[in-house]
VOVOLUM-63439 format. One record per residue (C-alpha): residue in one letter; x, y, z; chain. Coordinates in pm, 1 decimal. Example, Ala and Ser with C-alpha at 12.3 -4.5 7.8 and 13.67 -1.06 7.14 Angstrom:
% residues 2
ATOM; A; 1230.0; -450.0; 780.0; A;
ATOM; S; 1367.0; -106.0; 714.0; A;
% end
This chain:
% residues 337
ATOM; M; 9032.6; 18443.8; 2523.3; A;
ATOM; S; 8821.0; 18129.5; 2513.8; A;
ATOM; Y; 8473.1; 18134.7; 2666.0; A;
ATOM; R; 8327.2; 17843.1; 2855.7; A;
ATOM; I; 7998.5; 17726.7; 2704.8; A;
ATOM; Y; 7768.5; 17570.2; 2961.2; A;
ATOM; N; 7478.3; 17330.3; 2939.6; A;
ATOM; W; 7156.6; 17519.0; 3012.8; A;
ATOM; L; 7056.5; 17309.3; 3314.6; A;
ATOM; D; 7388.9; 17388.7; 3483.2; A;
ATOM; I; 7310.7; 17762.7; 3492.9; A;
ATOM; S; 6930.9; 17780.8; 3471.5; A;
ATOM; H; 6882.1; 17835.9; 3846.2; A;
ATOM; H; 7049.4; 18177.5; 3807.1; A;
ATOM; F; 6805.7; 18295.9; 3537.7; A;
ATOM; S; 6434.5; 18329.3; 3600.7; A;
ATOM; E; 6340.7; 18690.8; 3529.9; A;
ATOM; A; 6344.4; 18762.6; 3154.8; A;
ATOM; I; 6423.5; 18603.7; 2820.2; A;
ATOM; L; 6469.3; 18771.7; 2482.0; A;
ATOM; I; 6422.7; 18547.8; 2178.6; A;
ATOM; G; 6533.5; 18613.7; 1820.8; A;
ATOM; N; 6510.2; 18456.2; 1477.5; A;
ATOM; G; 6733.5; 18163.9; 1572.5; A;
ATOM; A; 6457.4; 18045.7; 1807.0; A;
ATOM; S; 6207.6; 18035.0; 1520.1; A;
ATOM; R; 6462.9; 17870.3; 1289.9; A;
ATOM; S; 6514.5; 17592.1; 1544.0; A;
ATOM; I; 6138.4; 17525.1; 1531.6; A;
ATOM; N; 6117.0; 17515.8; 1152.8; A;
ATOM; D; 6376.6; 17558.6; 875.6; A;
ATOM; S; 6139.6; 17779.1; 674.6; A;
ATOM; F; 6251.8; 18076.5; 885.7; A;
ATOM; D; 6609.2; 18038.8; 758.3; A;
ATOM; Y; 6622.9; 18350.9; 540.1; A;
ATOM; G; 6793.2; 18688.6; 557.5; A;
ATOM; S; 6498.2; 18925.3; 519.4; A;
ATOM; L; 6139.4; 18924.5; 397.5; A;
ATOM; K; 6223.1; 19170.2; 120.8; A;
ATOM; E; 6519.1; 18970.4; -8.8; A;
ATOM; H; 6319.2; 18648.0; 11.7; A;
ATOM; A; 6042.5; 18812.5; -192.0; A;
ATOM; I; 6289.2; 18931.9; -458.0; A;
ATOM; E; 6466.4; 18596.0; -484.7; A;
ATOM; N; 6135.9; 18416.7; -528.0; A;
ATOM; G; 5988.2; 18661.2; -779.9; A;
ATOM; L; 5722.7; 18791.9; -540.7; A;
ATOM; L; 5804.6; 19163.6; -572.7; A;
ATOM; T; 5688.3; 19369.4; -871.5; A;
ATOM; E; 5904.4; 19642.8; -1021.1; A;
ATOM; N; 5673.3; 19916.4; -891.2; A;
ATOM; V; 5693.9; 19779.7; -538.7; A;
ATOM; R; 6074.2; 19777.9; -562.6; A;
ATOM; K; 6060.4; 20143.0; -666.0; A;
ATOM; L; 5867.6; 20225.5; -348.4; A;
ATOM; F; 6127.8; 20057.1; -128.8; A;
ATOM; A; 6401.3; 20250.9; -310.1; A;
ATOM; F; 6218.8; 20585.9; -295.9; A;
ATOM; F; 6158.4; 20566.9; 80.1; A;
ATOM; K; 6506.8; 20420.5; 142.0; A;
ATOM; T; 6376.8; 20131.8; 352.1; A;
ATOM; N; 6349.7; 19753.3; 350.9; A;
ATOM; D; 6053.3; 19757.5; 589.0; A;
ATOM; F; 5748.7; 19589.6; 432.5; A;
ATOM; E; 5517.7; 19714.0; 707.2; A;
ATOM; L; 5614.3; 20079.0; 654.4; A;
ATOM; I; 5567.5; 20068.1; 276.1; A;
ATOM; L; 5235.6; 19886.3; 307.5; A;
ATOM; R; 5108.4; 20138.3; 563.8; A;
ATOM; L; 5211.7; 20437.0; 350.2; A;
ATOM; V; 5035.7; 20322.1; 33.4; A;
ATOM; W; 4738.0; 20191.9; 236.0; A;
ATOM; Q; 4686.2; 20534.3; 393.2; A;
ATOM; A; 4725.6; 20708.6; 56.8; A;
ATOM; N; 4468.6; 20474.5; -93.1; A;
ATOM; K; 4224.4; 20539.5; 193.2; A;
ATOM; V; 4264.6; 20917.9; 153.9; A;
ATOM; N; 4188.2; 20886.0; -217.0; A;
ATOM; D; 3876.6; 20684.1; -137.6; A;
ATOM; A; 3757.2; 20937.5; 120.3; A;
ATOM; L; 3802.7; 21228.5; -122.9; A;
ATOM; D; 3670.0; 21030.5; -418.3; A;
ATOM; I; 3998.1; 21074.2; -604.2; A;
ATOM; K; 4027.2; 20833.4; -894.4; A;
ATOM; D; 4387.7; 20720.6; -867.7; A;
ATOM; K; 4429.9; 20371.8; -1003.3; A;
ATOM; T; 4810.6; 20382.2; -971.9; A;
ATOM; T; 4800.2; 20422.0; -592.6; A;
ATOM; K; 4540.6; 20147.9; -549.7; A;
ATOM; V; 4736.4; 19907.6; -767.8; A;
ATOM; A; 5056.6; 19989.2; -578.2; A;
ATOM; Y; 4882.0; 19916.2; -247.0; A;
ATOM; E; 4745.8; 19587.2; -377.0; A;
ATOM; H; 5087.0; 19485.2; -512.2; A;
ATOM; V; 5264.2; 19558.9; -181.1; A;
ATOM; R; 4992.2; 19384.7; 18.7; A;
ATOM; D; 4984.7; 19080.0; -206.3; A;
ATOM; S; 5364.5; 19060.1; -214.6; A;
ATOM; L; 5376.1; 19058.0; 164.9; A;
ATOM; I; 5098.0; 18798.8; 188.6; A;
ATOM; R; 5268.2; 18566.3; -60.1; A;
ATOM; T; 5602.8; 18610.9; 115.4; A;
ATOM; V; 5461.1; 18531.7; 460.0; A;
ATOM; Q; 5274.2; 18231.9; 318.9; A;
ATOM; S; 5592.7; 18099.3; 160.9; A;
ATOM; V; 5801.9; 18114.6; 479.8; A;
ATOM; H; 5556.2; 18051.9; 762.7; A;
ATOM; P; 5490.9; 17689.7; 867.9; A;
ATOM; E; 5143.8; 17556.3; 934.9; A;
ATOM; Y; 5032.0; 17491.6; 1290.9; A;
ATOM; F; 5037.6; 17112.0; 1254.2; A;
ATOM; E; 5400.6; 17121.7; 1136.8; A;
ATOM; V; 5530.0; 17264.0; 1465.7; A;
ATOM; E; 5276.0; 17186.2; 1739.3; A;
ATOM; E; 5460.3; 16882.7; 1874.3; A;
ATOM; Q; 5732.5; 17119.0; 2003.1; A;
ATOM; F; 5494.7; 17339.8; 2202.5; A;
ATOM; P; 5502.2; 17144.5; 2533.4; A;
ATOM; D; 5882.1; 17170.9; 2567.3; A;
ATOM; I; 5886.5; 17540.5; 2471.1; A;
ATOM; A; 5598.5; 17621.8; 2706.8; A;
ATOM; E; 5771.5; 17446.2; 2996.4; A;
ATOM; F; 6093.9; 17636.0; 2927.4; A;
ATOM; L; 5925.5; 17977.7; 2898.8; A;
ATOM; S; 5716.2; 17924.6; 3210.4; A;
ATOM; S; 6032.2; 17959.8; 3420.2; A;
ATOM; F; 6055.8; 18332.4; 3329.6; A;
ATOM; R; 5855.2; 18632.7; 3451.7; A;
ATOM; T; 5892.2; 18814.6; 3119.3; A;
ATOM; V; 5927.8; 18694.9; 2758.9; A;
ATOM; L; 6036.9; 18942.4; 2488.6; A;
ATOM; S; 6015.2; 18821.4; 2129.1; A;
ATOM; L; 6180.2; 19006.7; 1840.5; A;
ATOM; N; 6016.6; 18765.2; 1593.8; A;
ATOM; Y; 5710.9; 18860.9; 1390.7; A;
ATOM; D; 5591.6; 18502.4; 1334.7; A;
ATOM; L; 5311.4; 18317.9; 1515.4; A;
ATOM; T; 5503.8; 18035.2; 1679.1; A;
ATOM; L; 5529.7; 18204.5; 2020.1; A;
ATOM; Y; 5162.2; 18297.7; 2009.6; A;
ATOM; W; 5070.4; 17937.8; 1927.4; A;
ATOM; V; 5282.0; 17819.8; 2222.8; A;
ATOM; V; 5101.8; 18064.1; 2451.8; A;
ATOM; M; 4760.8; 17946.9; 2327.2; A;
ATOM; Y; 4861.2; 17584.9; 2387.2; A;
ATOM; A; 5003.0; 17656.5; 2735.3; A;
ATOM; N; 4696.5; 17846.9; 2854.4; A;
ATOM; R; 4464.1; 17571.5; 2731.7; A;
ATOM; I; 4625.1; 17301.6; 2945.8; A;
ATOM; K; 4549.7; 17496.2; 3269.4; A;
ATOM; N; 4844.3; 17369.8; 3474.1; A;
ATOM; G; 4851.0; 17661.1; 3719.3; A;
ATOM; H; 5074.5; 17879.5; 3503.3; A;
ATOM; S; 4935.8; 18160.4; 3290.1; A;
ATOM; F; 5088.0; 18348.0; 2994.0; A;
ATOM; K; 4952.3; 18702.0; 2945.2; A;
ATOM; D; 5008.6; 18950.7; 2661.7; A;
ATOM; C; 4847.2; 19238.9; 2855.3; A;
ATOM; M; 4569.0; 19271.9; 2597.9; A;
ATOM; V; 4205.6; 19333.1; 2696.6; A;
ATOM; H; 3940.0; 19285.8; 2427.6; A;
ATOM; G; 4215.2; 19303.2; 2167.8; A;
ATOM; E; 4373.5; 19627.8; 2292.9; A;
ATOM; F; 4692.0; 19676.5; 2495.1; A;
ATOM; S; 4623.9; 19780.9; 2853.7; A;
ATOM; E; 4783.0; 20104.9; 2975.1; A;
ATOM; D; 4808.0; 19947.6; 3319.4; A;
ATOM; W; 4998.4; 19646.2; 3192.2; A;
ATOM; R; 5179.0; 19595.5; 3523.1; A;
ATOM; R; 4859.4; 19472.1; 3687.5; A;
ATOM; F; 4890.7; 19152.7; 3483.6; A;
ATOM; R; 5181.8; 19055.3; 3706.5; A;
ATOM; R; 4923.5; 18970.2; 3972.3; A;
ATOM; P; 4798.4; 18610.5; 3965.1; A;
ATOM; I; 4439.0; 18537.1; 3871.8; A;
ATOM; G; 4236.7; 18296.6; 4082.1; A;
ATOM; H; 4433.1; 18069.9; 4313.3; A;
ATOM; R; 4694.4; 18265.1; 4507.7; A;
ATOM; D; 4973.5; 18023.1; 4414.8; A;
ATOM; Q; 4918.6; 18054.8; 4038.4; A;
ATOM; K; 5222.4; 18184.7; 3850.6; A;
ATOM; N; 5227.4; 18393.5; 3535.0; A;
ATOM; T; 5457.0; 18512.4; 3257.7; A;
ATOM; L; 5410.2; 18835.1; 3062.7; A;
ATOM; I; 5466.5; 18828.0; 2685.5; A;
ATOM; F; 5580.9; 19131.5; 2483.0; A;
ATOM; Y; 5669.6; 19188.1; 2117.6; A;
ATOM; P; 5921.8; 19479.4; 2098.1; A;
ATOM; H; 5919.3; 19463.3; 1715.7; A;
ATOM; G; 5552.4; 19370.4; 1678.9; A;
ATOM; S; 5398.6; 19051.5; 1544.8; A;
ATOM; L; 5168.1; 18914.7; 1278.3; A;
ATOM; I; 4901.6; 18893.3; 1548.9; A;
ATOM; L; 4908.2; 19274.6; 1584.6; A;
ATOM; A; 4758.5; 19524.2; 1339.4; A;
ATOM; R; 4648.7; 19886.4; 1288.1; A;
ATOM; N; 4318.7; 20006.1; 1154.3; A;
ATOM; I; 4257.5; 20319.5; 950.1; A;
ATOM; L; 4219.9; 20529.5; 1268.2; A;
ATOM; E; 4569.8; 20417.3; 1378.3; A;
ATOM; Q; 4420.5; 20208.8; 1657.2; A;
ATOM; E; 4639.0; 19909.9; 1738.3; A;
ATOM; V; 4468.1; 19578.0; 1800.7; A;
ATOM; K; 4533.5; 19209.4; 1842.1; A;
ATOM; L; 4359.1; 19026.3; 1560.7; A;
ATOM; D; 4096.0; 18765.6; 1637.8; A;
ATOM; A; 4273.8; 18472.1; 1802.3; A;
ATOM; R; 3971.4; 18240.6; 1804.5; A;
ATOM; Q; 4071.5; 18094.6; 1470.3; A;
ATOM; G; 4309.1; 17850.9; 1640.2; A;
ATOM; N; 4489.5; 17639.6; 1382.2; A;
ATOM; D; 4368.9; 17867.8; 1100.9; A;
ATOM; L; 4499.5; 18184.8; 1265.2; A;
ATOM; L; 4756.1; 18256.6; 992.5; A;
ATOM; R; 4493.5; 18242.3; 718.7; A;
ATOM; S; 4263.0; 18460.8; 927.8; A;
ATOM; I; 4535.2; 18724.2; 964.7; A;
ATOM; L; 4611.0; 18728.0; 593.5; A;
ATOM; N; 4236.9; 18760.3; 524.9; A;
ATOM; S; 4223.2; 19065.6; 750.3; A;
ATOM; W; 4497.5; 19229.4; 541.0; A;
ATOM; E; 4310.5; 19146.5; 222.2; A;
ATOM; S; 3996.8; 19310.8; 363.2; A;
ATOM; E; 4180.3; 19648.1; 347.3; A;
ATOM; E; 4063.2; 19719.6; 705.4; A;
ATOM; F; 4397.6; 19640.7; 870.0; A;
ATOM; V; 4770.0; 19657.1; 808.1; A;
ATOM; P; 5024.9; 19454.4; 1007.7; A;
ATOM; L; 5216.1; 19596.1; 1301.1; A;
ATOM; F; 5566.7; 19456.2; 1297.2; A;
ATOM; V; 5918.3; 19585.4; 1226.6; A;
ATOM; S; 6123.1; 19323.3; 1045.6; A;
ATOM; E; 6374.7; 19518.4; 839.9; A;
ATOM; G; 6592.6; 19826.9; 830.2; A;
ATOM; T; 6877.8; 19985.7; 1024.0; A;
ATOM; S; 6863.1; 20033.9; 1398.7; A;
ATOM; E; 6772.5; 20402.1; 1348.4; A;
ATOM; Q; 6491.4; 20311.8; 1107.2; A;
ATOM; K; 6356.0; 20053.2; 1349.3; A;
ATOM; V; 6355.1; 20304.8; 1634.4; A;
ATOM; G; 6160.3; 20543.9; 1410.7; A;
ATOM; S; 5900.0; 20274.4; 1345.1; A;
ATOM; I; 5885.1; 20187.9; 1716.2; A;
ATOM; Q; 5822.4; 20549.8; 1810.1; A;
ATOM; N; 5537.9; 20561.9; 1559.4; A;
ATOM; S; 5348.8; 20290.0; 1748.2; A;
ATOM; H; 5189.6; 20327.5; 2090.3; A;
ATOM; Y; 5231.0; 19958.3; 2174.6; A;
ATOM; L; 5589.7; 19925.1; 2051.0; A;
ATOM; N; 5695.5; 20251.7; 2213.1; A;
ATOM; T; 5542.6; 20151.1; 2546.9; A;
ATOM; V; 5730.9; 19820.7; 2543.9; A;
ATOM; Y; 6049.1; 20004.5; 2440.6; A;
ATOM; R; 6021.0; 20270.7; 2713.6; A;
ATOM; E; 5851.4; 20090.9; 3001.5; A;
ATOM; V; 5941.5; 19721.9; 2973.1; A;
ATOM; L; 6290.0; 19679.0; 2825.6; A;
ATOM; P; 6482.5; 19891.7; 3079.5; A;
ATOM; Y; 6317.8; 19727.2; 3382.2; A;
ATOM; I; 6326.2; 19352.4; 3317.8; A;
ATOM; G; 6503.8; 19265.8; 3642.8; A;
ATOM; S; 6851.5; 19150.4; 3737.9; A;
ATOM; S; 6892.5; 18864.2; 3489.8; A;
ATOM; L; 6831.5; 18810.5; 3118.9; A;
ATOM; V; 6854.8; 18511.1; 2886.2; A;
ATOM; I; 6910.7; 18572.1; 2515.0; A;
ATOM; Y; 6810.7; 18283.1; 2291.8; A;
ATOM; G; 6855.5; 18278.6; 1914.4; A;
ATOM; W; 6934.5; 18649.1; 1874.2; A;
ATOM; G; 7237.5; 18739.7; 1664.5; A;
ATOM; V; 7286.9; 19079.6; 1834.7; A;
ATOM; W; 7365.4; 19254.0; 1506.9; A;
ATOM; E; 7408.8; 19629.0; 1454.0; A;
ATOM; N; 7059.1; 19669.1; 1308.3; A;
ATOM; D; 6914.9; 19571.3; 1646.9; A;
ATOM; I; 7161.2; 19759.8; 1864.6; A;
ATOM; H; 6880.6; 19983.1; 1993.5; A;
ATOM; I; 6755.4; 19685.4; 2194.4; A;
ATOM; L; 7087.9; 19648.9; 2375.3; A;
ATOM; K; 7108.8; 20022.6; 2437.8; A;
ATOM; R; 6758.6; 20030.6; 2579.9; A;
ATOM; L; 6822.7; 19736.9; 2813.1; A;
ATOM; G; 7093.7; 19940.3; 2982.7; A;
ATOM; S; 6937.7; 20284.9; 2945.0; A;
ATOM; S; 6779.9; 20334.3; 3287.9; A;
ATOM; R; 6975.8; 20438.1; 3594.3; A;
ATOM; F; 6725.2; 20226.7; 3787.3; A;
ATOM; S; 6810.6; 19912.1; 3590.0; A;
ATOM; R; 6904.1; 19612.5; 3806.8; A;
ATOM; L; 7037.6; 19403.9; 3517.3; A;
ATOM; N; 7368.3; 19243.9; 3616.1; A;
ATOM; R; 7371.7; 18895.6; 3459.6; A;
ATOM; I; 7310.0; 18778.3; 3099.4; A;
ATOM; A; 7313.1; 18424.4; 2958.9; A;
ATOM; I; 7342.2; 18391.5; 2580.8; A;
ATOM; S; 7276.9; 18086.8; 2365.1; A;
ATOM; V; 7550.8; 17977.6; 2127.2; A;
ATOM; F; 7522.5; 17765.6; 1812.7; A;
ATOM; N; 7803.4; 17521.1; 1732.9; A;
ATOM; Y; 8023.4; 17650.5; 2017.7; A;
ATOM; D; 8112.0; 17957.0; 1807.7; A;
ATOM; Q; 8387.2; 18141.8; 1997.3; A;
ATOM; S; 8396.1; 18435.2; 1754.8; A;
ATOM; Y; 8026.1; 18495.5; 1824.0; A;
ATOM; C; 8094.8; 18485.9; 2198.5; A;
ATOM; R; 8372.1; 18744.2; 2171.5; A;
ATOM; R; 8169.4; 18977.9; 1951.9; A;
ATOM; V; 7856.9; 18967.6; 2166.6; A;
ATOM; A; 8044.5; 18997.1; 2496.8; A;
ATOM; E; 8215.2; 19311.8; 2367.4; A;
ATOM; M; 7887.4; 19460.1; 2242.7; A;
ATOM; I; 7723.6; 19403.3; 2580.8; A;
ATOM; A; 8018.0; 19563.8; 2754.8; A;
ATOM; T; 8000.2; 19862.4; 2518.6; A;
ATOM; Y; 7625.2; 19923.6; 2514.6; A;
ATOM; I; 7508.1; 19796.8; 2854.6; A;
ATOM; G; 7819.8; 19808.3; 3069.7; A;
ATOM; R; 8123.4; 19608.9; 3174.0; A;
ATOM; R; 7969.4; 19538.7; 3513.2; A;
ATOM; I; 7741.4; 19282.0; 3346.1; A;
ATOM; E; 7832.1; 18917.9; 3404.4; A;
ATOM; V; 7804.9; 18735.5; 3070.5; A;
ATOM; V; 7784.3; 18356.9; 3037.3; A;
ATOM; F; 7718.8; 18139.9; 2733.0; A;
ATOM; F; 7527.3; 17816.1; 2693.8; A;
ATOM; D; 7477.9; 17559.2; 2417.9; A;
ATOM; C; 7153.3; 17636.6; 2232.4; A;
ATOM; K; 7089.4; 17264.2; 2185.0; A;
ATOM; S; 7152.4; 17158.7; 2544.0; A;
ATOM; K; 6878.6; 16983.1; 2739.0; A;
ATOM; G; 6598.1; 17184.8; 2892.1; A;
ATOM; C; 6628.7; 17500.4; 2684.5; A;
ATOM; W; 6371.5; 17612.4; 2425.8; A;
ATOM; N; 6253.1; 17307.0; 2227.7; A;
ATOM; N; 6513.4; 17067.2; 2364.5; A;
ATOM; P; 6355.0; 16820.4; 2612.2; A;
ATOM; A; 6510.5; 16810.5; 2960.0; A;
% end
């Protein structure tokens, strides 16, 4: 079977409710995101010490955030009880510094990508809900840019004074002029902009730094007051475990994903087995209205189309209408209309 691959503008009028973006979206913005995993990138570039590798092996995970949080908490307990344990402190510092150096080596600077923000903002403003599986700051930068231009459309992450609002649905309501439109932004796997403090409170880090936001975030990790809140590695089961350990991630997983509406666009997401929990959750509610999905395709890859269509049929249902579109066609993501 051969799948027809549309141009985005030919099908866009059918899709206005939700979009889910994956690593391919970030890679199209900047080539620095073209890597398999943070852990493997760190190993290949000599950024991981032997002791840090032992921790990953002992806990049977590739998740930087989990390892950093574990040794951070152990270090804080030692400090509180005045336990002199240099090994734990050094391990924490090595994991933290390895993650900082890895993020610095792969993440572009603001000025390198800002020229693409207008096209991305225009594209995303056509959706009621944006779900990003990416940990990087590019989407957040786009949102900051879009809200600054004050064109009658507002992007909202449902955060109030840096904390996620329990009543997040109220952000659907326009602010100010009755004709103003808005889009809600969620990070089902977390983001660099999100962090935990020692009391397990989850916060959005100070966004006033603008172009220097990345450096500000890394400084907050170095302060030992915060650890990042994002899930970038591991099997689907391991990722679900990390999601359930976070109030914000679990709320998005339980309350947002199953109720996104009748249509969904997937852009730049490979739909691999280690993220299959996302597909399962999209189709998990008996109240779900989802019946149409549009999926971006790179290089007209028919094998990708067949694999993803079958996975959607298996994990969401065969009633779903699936269409494919060229990821580089006009009007989608960072491609000007």
